[in-house]
PQR file of N, CA, C, O and H, with PARSE charges and radii, in Angstrom:
ATOM      1  N   UNK A   1      20.881-175.642 224.372 -0.4000 1.5000
ATOM      2  CA  UNK A   1      19.992-176.566 225.079 -0.0000 2.0000
ATOM      3  C   UNK A   1      20.774-177.392 226.097  0.5500 1.7000
ATOM      4  O   UNK A   1      20.301-177.626 227.209 -0.5500 1.4000
ATOM      5  N   UNK A   2      21.969-177.831 225.715 -0.4000 1.5000
ATOM      6  CA  UNK A   2      22.776-178.656 226.630 -0.0000 2.0000
ATOM      7  C   UNK A   2      23.149-177.866 227.886  0.5500 1.7000
ATOM      8  O   UNK A   2      23.226-178.426 228.980 -0.5500 1.4000
ATOM      9  H   UNK A   2      22.354-177.641 224.812  0.4000 1.0000
ATOM     10  N   UNK A   3      23.379-176.560 227.719 -0.4000 1.5000
ATOM     11  CA  UNK A   3      23.763-175.743 228.869 -0.0000 2.0000
ATOM     12  C   UNK A   3      22.584-175.456 229.778  0.5500 1.7000
ATOM     13  O   UNK A   3      22.760-175.279 230.984 -0.5500 1.4000
ATOM     14  H   UNK A   3      23.317-176.105 226.831  0.4000 1.0000
ATOM     15  N   UNK A   4      21.395-175.408 229.222 -0.4000 1.5000
ATOM     16  CA  UNK A   4      20.218-175.054 230.013 -0.0000 2.0000
ATOM     17  C   UNK A   4      19.747-176.217 230.867  0.5500 1.7000
ATOM     18  O   UNK A   4      19.207-176.003 231.953 -0.5500 1.4000
ATOM     19  H   UNK A   4      21.252-175.552 228.243  0.4000 1.0000
ATOM     20  N   UNK A   5      19.939-177.442 230.401 -0.4000 1.5000
ATOM     21  CA  UNK A   5      19.432-178.605 231.129 -0.0000 2.0000
ATOM     22  C   UNK A   5      20.065-178.764 232.525  0.5500 1.7000
ATOM     23  O   UNK A   5      19.333-178.911 233.503 -0.5500 1.4000
ATOM     24  H   UNK A   5      20.377-177.616 229.519  0.4000 1.0000
ATOM     25  N   UNK A   6      21.401-178.738 232.643 -0.4000 1.5000
ATOM     26  CA  UNK A   6      22.017-178.841 233.974 -0.0000 2.0000
ATOM     27  C   UNK A   6      21.588-177.679 234.871  0.5500 1.7000
ATOM     28  O   UNK A   6      21.335-177.868 236.061 -0.5500 1.4000
ATOM     29  H   UNK A   6      21.996-178.618 231.849  0.4000 1.0000
ATOM     30  N   UNK A   7      21.506-176.476 234.296 -0.4000 1.5000
ATOM     31  CA  UNK A   7      21.095-175.301 235.072 -0.0000 2.0000
ATOM     32  C   UNK A   7      19.690-175.520 235.606  0.5500 1.7000
ATOM     33  O   UNK A   7      19.418-175.221 236.769 -0.5500 1.4000
ATOM     34  H   UNK A   7      21.711-176.322 233.330  0.4000 1.0000
ATOM     35  N   UNK A   8      18.795-176.035 234.776 -0.4000 1.5000
ATOM     36  CA  UNK A   8      17.412-176.287 235.188 -0.0000 2.0000
ATOM     37  C   UNK A   8      17.341-177.293 236.313  0.5500 1.7000
ATOM     38  O   UNK A   8      16.585-177.115 237.268 -0.5500 1.4000
ATOM     39  H   UNK A   8      19.015-176.277 233.831  0.4000 1.0000
ATOM     40  N   UNK A   9      18.136-178.362 236.201 -0.4000 1.5000
ATOM     41  CA  UNK A   9      18.110-179.399 237.245 -0.0000 2.0000
ATOM     42  C   UNK A   9      18.673-178.851 238.542  0.5500 1.7000
ATOM     43  O   UNK A   9      18.210-179.211 239.624 -0.5500 1.4000
ATOM     44  H   UNK A   9      18.750-178.506 235.425  0.4000 1.0000
ATOM     45  N   UNK A  10      19.665-177.985 238.439 -0.4000 1.5000
ATOM     46  CA  UNK A  10      20.255-177.383 239.649 -0.0000 2.0000
ATOM     47  C   UNK A  10      19.219-176.553 240.371  0.5500 1.7000
ATOM     48  O   UNK A  10      19.128-176.588 241.599 -0.5500 1.4000
ATOM     49  H   UNK A  10      20.041-177.692 237.560  0.4000 1.0000
ATOM     50  N   UNK A  11      18.426-175.795 239.600 -0.4000 1.5000
ATOM     51  CA  UNK A  11      17.423-174.928 240.195 -0.0000 2.0000
ATOM     52  C   UNK A  11      16.240-175.751 240.711  0.5500 1.7000
ATOM     53  O   UNK A  11      15.714-175.484 241.792 -0.5500 1.4000
ATOM     54  H   UNK A  11      18.500-175.767 238.603  0.4000 1.0000
ATOM     55  N   UNK A  12      15.832-176.746 239.936 -0.4000 1.5000
ATOM     56  CA  UNK A  12      14.638-177.527 240.255 -0.0000 2.0000
ATOM     57  C   UNK A  12      14.863-178.419 241.475  0.5500 1.7000
ATOM     58  O   UNK A  12      13.950-178.627 242.274 -0.5500 1.4000
ATOM     59  H   UNK A  12      16.259-176.963 239.059  0.4000 1.0000
ATOM     60  N   UNK A  13      16.075-178.942 241.617 -0.4000 1.5000
ATOM     61  CA  UNK A  13      16.398-179.844 242.723 -0.0000 2.0000
ATOM     62  C   UNK A  13      16.075-179.228 244.079  0.5500 1.7000
ATOM     63  O   UNK A  13      15.230-179.747 244.810 -0.5500 1.4000
ATOM     64  H   UNK A  13      16.817-178.774 240.968  0.4000 1.0000
ATOM     65  N   UNK A  14      16.745-178.116 244.425 -0.4000 1.5000
ATOM     66  CA  UNK A  14      16.485-177.456 245.722 -0.0000 2.0000
ATOM     67  C   UNK A  14      15.041-177.042 245.882  0.5500 1.7000
ATOM     68  O   UNK A  14      14.488-177.150 246.977 -0.5500 1.4000
ATOM     69  H   UNK A  14      17.431-177.694 243.832  0.4000 1.0000
ATOM     70  N   UNK A  15      14.411-176.569 244.811 -0.4000 1.5000
ATOM     71  CA  UNK A  15      13.010-176.136 244.886 -0.0000 2.0000
ATOM     72  C   UNK A  15      12.129-177.308 245.266  0.5500 1.7000
ATOM     73  O   UNK A  15      11.245-177.172 246.112 -0.5500 1.4000
ATOM     74  H   UNK A  15      14.859-176.482 243.921  0.4000 1.0000
ATOM     75  N   UNK A  16      12.362-178.464 244.648 -0.4000 1.5000
ATOM     76  CA  UNK A  16      11.563-179.659 244.957 -0.0000 2.0000
ATOM     77  C   UNK A  16      11.757-180.056 246.410  0.5500 1.7000
ATOM     78  O   UNK A  16      10.812-180.467 247.084 -0.5500 1.4000
ATOM     79  H   UNK A  16      13.080-178.574 243.961  0.4000 1.0000
ATOM     80  N   UNK A  17      12.999-179.928 246.892 -0.4000 1.5000
ATOM     81  CA  UNK A  17      13.268-180.262 248.299 -0.0000 2.0000
ATOM     82  C   UNK A  17      12.512-179.323 249.217  0.5500 1.7000
ATOM     83  O   UNK A  17      11.948-179.755 250.222 -0.5500 1.4000
ATOM     84  H   UNK A  17      13.767-179.595 246.345  0.4000 1.0000
ATOM     85  N   UNK A  18      12.496-178.033 248.879 -0.4000 1.5000
ATOM     86  CA  UNK A  18      11.793-177.062 249.733 -0.0000 2.0000
ATOM     87  C   UNK A  18      10.296-177.367 249.751  0.5500 1.7000
ATOM     88  O   UNK A  18       9.652-177.317 250.799 -0.5500 1.4000
ATOM     89  H   UNK A  18      12.954-177.682 248.062  0.4000 1.0000
ATOM     90  N   UNK A  19       9.753-177.685 248.569 -0.4000 1.5000
ATOM     91  CA  UNK A  19       8.311-177.976 248.515 -0.0000 2.0000
ATOM     92  C   UNK A  19       7.991-179.211 249.364  0.5500 1.7000
ATOM     93  O   UNK A  19       6.984-179.251 250.071 -0.5500 1.4000
ATOM     94  H   UNK A  19      10.276-177.726 247.717  0.4000 1.0000
ATOM     95  N   UNK A  20       8.865-180.212 249.280 -0.4000 1.5000
ATOM     96  CA  UNK A  20       8.645-181.428 250.095 -0.0000 2.0000
ATOM     97  C   UNK A  20       8.728-181.071 251.564  0.5500 1.7000
ATOM     98  O   UNK A  20       7.909-181.532 252.360 -0.5500 1.4000
ATOM     99  H   UNK A  20       9.683-180.179 248.706  0.4000 1.0000
ATOM    100  N   UNK A  21       9.715-180.247 251.941 -0.4000 1.5000
ATOM    101  CA  UNK A  21       9.886-179.866 253.349 -0.0000 2.0000
ATOM    102  C   UNK A  21       8.658-179.137 253.845  0.5500 1.7000
ATOM    103  O   UNK A  21       8.183-179.385 254.953 -0.5500 1.4000
ATOM    104  H   UNK A  21      10.380-179.873 251.295  0.4000 1.0000
ATOM    105  N   UNK A  22       8.137-178.226 253.012 -0.4000 1.5000
ATOM    106  CA  UNK A  22       6.943-177.453 253.426 -0.0000 2.0000
ATOM    107  C   UNK A  22       5.747-178.375 253.605  0.5500 1.7000
ATOM    108  O   UNK A  22       4.981-178.216 254.556 -0.5500 1.4000
ATOM    109  H   UNK A  22       8.523-178.025 252.112  0.4000 1.0000
ATOM    110  N   UNK A  23       5.578-179.333 252.709 -0.4000 1.5000
ATOM    111  CA  UNK A  23       4.462-180.288 252.843 -0.0000 2.0000
ATOM    112  C   UNK A  23       4.649-181.113 254.113  0.5500 1.7000
ATOM    113  O   UNK A  23       3.696-181.365 254.850 -0.5500 1.4000
ATOM    114  H   UNK A  23       6.200-179.462 251.936  0.4000 1.0000
ATOM    115  N   UNK A  24       5.893-181.529 254.357 -0.4000 1.5000
ATOM    116  CA  UNK A  24       6.187-182.338 255.538 -0.0000 2.0000
ATOM    117  C   UNK A  24       5.881-181.549 256.805  0.5500 1.7000
ATOM    118  O   UNK A  24       5.268-182.081 257.730 -0.5500 1.4000
ATOM    119  H   UNK A  24       6.667-181.324 253.758  0.4000 1.0000
ATOM    120  N   UNK A  25       6.302-180.285 256.859 -0.4000 1.5000
ATOM    121  CA  UNK A  25       6.050-179.438 258.013 -0.0000 2.0000
ATOM    122  C   UNK A  25       4.561-179.230 258.196  0.5500 1.7000
ATOM    123  O   UNK A  25       4.062-179.195 259.321 -0.5500 1.4000
ATOM    124  H   UNK A  25       6.800-179.852 256.108  0.4000 1.0000
ATOM    125  N   UNK A  26       3.861-179.093 257.095 -0.4000 1.5000
ATOM    126  CA  UNK A  26       2.414-178.880 257.161 -0.0000 2.0000
ATOM    127  C   UNK A  26       1.733-180.116 257.765  0.5500 1.7000
ATOM    128  O   UNK A  26       0.819-180.007 258.582 -0.5500 1.4000
ATOM    129  H   UNK A  26       4.266-179.121 256.181  0.4000 1.0000
ATOM    130  N   UNK A  27       2.207-181.298 257.336 -0.4000 1.5000
ATOM    131  CA  UNK A  27       1.653-182.547 257.861 -0.0000 2.0000
ATOM    132  C   UNK A  27       1.934-182.648 259.358  0.5500 1.7000
ATOM    133  O   UNK A  27       1.064-183.042 260.135 -0.5500 1.4000
ATOM    134  H   UNK A  27       2.950-181.388 256.672  0.4000 1.0000
ATOM    135  N   UNK A  28       3.174-182.283 259.761 -0.4000 1.5000
ATOM    136  CA  UNK A  28       3.526-182.340 261.174 -0.0000 2.0000
ATOM    137  C   UNK A  28       2.658-181.385 261.971  0.5500 1.7000
ATOM    138  O   UNK A  28       2.228-181.720 263.075 -0.5500 1.4000
ATOM    139  H   UNK A  28       3.880-181.962 259.130  0.4000 1.0000
ATOM    140  N   UNK A  29       2.392-180.207 261.435 -0.4000 1.5000
ATOM    141  CA  UNK A  29       1.604-179.206 262.160 -0.0000 2.0000
ATOM    142  C   UNK A  29       0.151-179.646 262.245  0.5500 1.7000
ATOM    143  O   UNK A  29      -0.533-179.318 263.215 -0.5500 1.4000
ATOM    144  H   UNK A  29       2.741-179.935 260.538  0.4000 1.0000
ATOM    145  N   UNK A  30      -0.337-180.384 261.247 -0.4000 1.5000
ATOM    146  CA  UNK A  30      -1.734-180.820 261.253 -0.0000 2.0000
ATOM    147  C   UNK A  30      -1.907-182.132 262.036  0.5500 1.7000
ATOM    148  O   UNK A  30      -3.021-182.474 262.433 -0.5500 1.4000
ATOM    149  H   UNK A  30       0.219-180.650 260.459  0.4000 1.0000
ATOM    150  N   UNK A  31      -0.822-182.853 262.255 -0.4000 1.5000
ATOM    151  CA  UNK A  31      -0.891-184.146 262.921 -0.0000 2.0000
ATOM    152  C   UNK A  31      -1.616-184.097 264.271  0.5500 1.7000
ATOM    153  O   UNK A  31      -2.513-184.907 264.505 -0.5500 1.4000
ATOM    154  H   UNK A  31       0.083-182.575 261.932  0.4000 1.0000
ATOM    155  N   UNK A  32      -1.252-183.173 265.161 -0.4000 1.5000
ATOM    156  CA  UNK A  32      -1.937-183.105 266.474 -0.0000 2.0000
ATOM    157  C   UNK A  32      -3.446-182.907 266.319  0.5500 1.7000
ATOM    158  O   UNK A  32      -4.224-183.473 267.087 -0.5500 1.4000
ATOM    159  H   UNK A  32      -0.523-182.515 264.972  0.4000 1.0000
ATOM    160  N   UNK A  33      -3.862-182.120 265.344 -0.4000 1.5000
ATOM    161  CA  UNK A  33      -5.290-181.874 265.145 -0.0000 2.0000
ATOM    162  C   UNK A  33      -5.986-183.163 264.690  0.5500 1.7000
ATOM    163  O   UNK A  33      -7.093-183.471 265.130 -0.5500 1.4000
ATOM    164  H   UNK A  33      -3.231-181.660 264.719  0.4000 1.0000
ATOM    165  N   UNK A  34      -5.322-183.905 263.805 -0.4000 1.5000
ATOM    166  CA  UNK A  34      -5.910-185.141 263.308 -0.0000 2.0000
ATOM    167  C   UNK A  34      -6.015-186.168 264.436  0.5500 1.7000
ATOM    168  O   UNK A  34      -7.028-186.855 264.573 -0.5500 1.4000
ATOM    169  H   UNK A  34      -4.423-183.654 263.447  0.4000 1.0000
ATOM    170  N   UNK A  35      -4.957-186.261 265.239 -0.4000 1.5000
ATOM    171  CA  UNK A  35      -4.960-187.228 266.342 -0.0000 2.0000
ATOM    172  C   UNK A  35      -5.899-186.746 267.443  0.5500 1.7000
ATOM    173  O   UNK A  35      -6.047-187.416 268.465 -0.5500 1.4000
ATOM    174  H   UNK A  35      -4.134-185.703 265.128  0.4000 1.0000
TER
END
């Protein structure tokens, strides 16, 4: 269990960043339409 936790955080960290980036890009792409 101790070995799996750091591995999970390593994998989850970058994934969370990518998801945030995709949401951010989506907002930027939709911004002109909203304005």
